[in-house]
C-alpha positions in Angstrom: -4.7 14.6 49.6 -5.4 11.7 46.4 -2.7 11.0 44.3 -3.7 11.9 40.6 -3.3 9.1 38.5 -1.8 11.2 35.7 1.1 13.1 37.3 4.5 10.5 36.8 7.9 11.4 37.9 11.3 11.0 36.1 14.1 10.3 38.5 17.8 9.6 38.5 21.1 11.3 39.1 22.2 14.2 37.1 23.5 13.6 34.0 20.8 10.4 33.6 19.1 12.2 30.2 15.8 13.0 32.0 15.4 16.8 31.0 16.5 15.4 26.9 13.3 12.8 27.5 11.1 15.4 28.7 11.6 17.6 25.6 11.0 15.2 24.1 7.8 13.5 25.7 6.6 17.4 25.8 7.4 17.1 21.5 4.7 14.3 21.6 1.8 16.0 23.3 2.5 15.3 27.0 2.0 18.3 29.6 6.0 18.1 31.1 7.4 20.4 34.1 10.7 21.2 34.1 12.9 20.3 37.0 12.8 23.1 39.8 15.8 22.5 40.9 17.7 23.6 37.7 15.6 26.7 37.8 15.9 27.5 41.6 19.8 26.9 41.2 19.9 29.4 37.9 18.4 32.0 39.7 20.6 31.6 43.0 23.6 31.8 40.8 22.5 35.2 39.0 21.9 37.1 42.1 25.0 35.5 44.4 22.9 33.4 46.4 23.6 30.2 48.6 20.7 28.5 48.6 22.3 25.8 46.2 22.8 21.5 47.5 26.2 22.4 47.9 26.2 25.2 50.2 22.4 25.2 52.0 20.5 22.0 51.7 17.8 22.4 53.7 16.8 26.1 52.4 17.5 25.0 48.8 14.9 21.8 49.8 12.4 24.9 50.5 12.3 26.5 47.6 12.2 23.3 46.0 9.4 21.9 47.7 7.1 25.1 47.7 7.4 25.5 43.5 7.4 21.7 43.0 3.9 21.7 44.8 2.9 24.5 43.4 3.7 22.1 40.2 1.3 19.9 41.2 -1.7 22.3 40.8 -1.1 22.9 36.9 -1.4 19.1 35.9 -5.0 18.5 34.9 -6.9 15.4 34.9 -7.4 15.5 31.2 -3.6 14.2 30.4 -0.7 12.8 31.7 2.0 15.2 33.2 5.6 14.3 33.6 7.7 15.8 35.9 11.6 16.5 36.1 11.8 15.2 39.4 9.4 15.1 42.1 9.2 15.9 46.3 10.8 12.2 46.9 13.5 13.9 45.1 13.6 16.7 48.0 13.7 13.0 50.5 16.8 11.8 48.9 18.8 14.5 48.8 18.1 15.2 52.4 18.7 12.3 53.7 21.9 11.6 51.5 23.3 14.6 53.8 22.0 13.4 56.5 19.5 16.8 57.1 16.3 16.9 59.0 12.9 16.2 56.4 10.2 18.2 57.5 6.8 15.6 57.8 4.8 17.7 55.3 7.6 16.5 52.6 6.3 13.1 53.1 3.1 14.0 53.2 2.7 15.8 49.8 4.9 13.0 47.8 2.0 10.9 47.9 0.2 13.6 45.2 1.7 11.3 42.4 0.8 8.4 40.5 3.1 5.2 42.2 5.2 4.5 39.3 8.3 6.1 38.7 10.5 6.1 36.0 13.8 6.2 37.3 17.0 7.4 34.4 19.9 4.9 35.8 23.1 6.6 36.0 24.7 6.0 32.2 28.5 7.3 31.9 28.3 7.7 28.2 25.8 10.7 28.5 26.7 12.0 32.0 28.2 15.8 31.1 29.1 18.4 34.2 28.1 21.9 33.8 26.9 25.1 36.2 23.8 23.6 37.7 25.5 20.0 37.9 28.5 19.8 39.7 28.8 16.3 41.1 31.0 13.7 39.4 29.6 10.7 38.1 30.4 8.6 41.2 28.0 11.3 42.9 24.9 10.5 40.2 25.6 6.8 41.0 25.5 7.0 44.7 22.7 9.7 44.4 20.4 7.4 42.3 20.9 5.1 45.0 19.4 7.1 47.2 16.7 8.0 45.1 15.6 4.0 44.2 15.6 3.3 47.9 13.6 6.4 48.8 10.9 5.9 46.1 10.6 1.9 47.0 10.4 2.9 50.9 7.6 5.7 50.0 5.8 2.8 48.5 6.6 4.0 44.8 7.0 1.2 42.3 10.6 1.8 40.2 10.7 1.6 36.6 14.2 1.6 35.4 14.2 2.7 31.8 16.9 1.9 29.4 20.3 2.8 28.2 19.3 3.7 25.0 18.2 6.2 22.5 15.5 9.0 23.9 13.6 8.0 20.5 13.5 4.0 22.4 12.9 6.1 26.0 10.1 7.9 24.8 8.8 4.6 22.8 9.5 2.3 26.5 7.2 4.9 28.2 3.9 4.7 25.7 4.5 1.2 25.9 4.2 0.8 29.5 1.5 3.4 29.8 -0.6 1.7 27.4 -0.1 -1.4 28.7 -0.8 -0.9 32.1 -3.6 -1.5 34.3 -3.6 0.4 37.1 -3.1 4.2 35.8 
């Protein structure tokens, strides 16, 4: 299973601006994939299911793993792709709750570029909603688990600036154009 160098992850705790950034990257012509966990939570709410992170994290994680693995296959080699969270996020969330992590999650996590962009906790933009019931303090803790997990798995974590979406897009563009190993 080889890393495809054009598969980039944007990660971070809930409410750190990832989805908004992905929307802007899409508007700039990048291939972007939405957050699977948010979709699964919405589906579970609609059917009254319990496969949400705060009720049944292992089953929720498995659904996300299957769908995120399928997303990877949709990324073609002709342009950079950005993912709103990656498979290592599942590992971090499971670890945070003390759950076992299936070995295949680690294996499949190697399919991304080794550079990952982290949207840090940012109180001024943090908002709760039905798919994001965590507090800002939870978001800070999750962000730390994400950063540590990505680094442990050998990723280079690049923290995004706490600035406008326009500036964050420019930051990523500048990084990608100046990076030699992409």
